C-alpha positions, 0 to 999 in steps of 0.5 A: 801519685795515684798509685800511692793513694791506692796503696794508702787506701788499701793499707787503711782497709787492711789494718782496720780489719786486723785491728777488729780481729785483734779486738775480738781476740782480746775480748775472748781472752777477757771473757775467759777470765783469770787475766791480769790487766795492767794499765799505765795511768792516763796521760799526765804531762812530764815525767817523774814527780816534782821535787816538792812531791808529797803523796798526800797532797795531789797539788804537789804531784804530776797529775792528769791534764784534760787529755788524760781525763779523756783517755781515762774515760775512753779506758772505761768506755772500752771495758763497758762497751765490751761488757768485760767482767772485772773482779776488782780494780786496784790503783797506786796511791799516786793521784794520777793513778787514782784519778785514772781509776775513778774516771774509768771505773768509779770504784777502786782500792789503793795498794801500796805495792803498785806505787812508783819507785822511779824517784830516789825517794822511793827506789828502795821500795822496789824489791819489797813491792814486787815481792808483795805484788807477786804474793798478792797474785799467788793468793788470787783465785784466778777466776775473774779479771783484775785491773792494776792501775800503776806506773811505767816503772812497775809495769816494766819491772813486772812484765819487762814491757814499756807501756805508753800512758793509758795503755792496757796490757793483758797478762796471764797469771805467770805474767806472760803478756797476752796482748796490749791495747793503746787507748787514745786521748 
């Protein structure tokens, strides 16, 4: 039993150092600017949206709970604690994304191309949204960091990556993933 405790304690110390190094490397990437930062909206229990979903009525949508709000605050704290410069924050029009953006960053702008296309109601928009997003990025000056608060399906489509709720995914202008960071709630 004592042997396992020693192994466990050693593991904790080793992984803490690795995590700190990863964060330092991540911060350096941000300092260089020109990064695309994808954030899956903070924790909102369930999946998809209710059948009575209405984009203009948050009460009909799947929304953040208290844990999601804490996670949103933690996302904002990460960026402010490390003095990460952000040019703009863009959000999907879904209420859970807008609430994540507001709690984390206060100022944001919605972009239709960041919306979910998970449900059959919106699936037909997938191709158009991806094209519009890539055109938007092509026009970007690539000097400062941009944040996109969006959905699992959008991030998966653009980056071929399956994000957790509230996860931060940093990519270059060619949509190559540089690093990821999971934020707790």
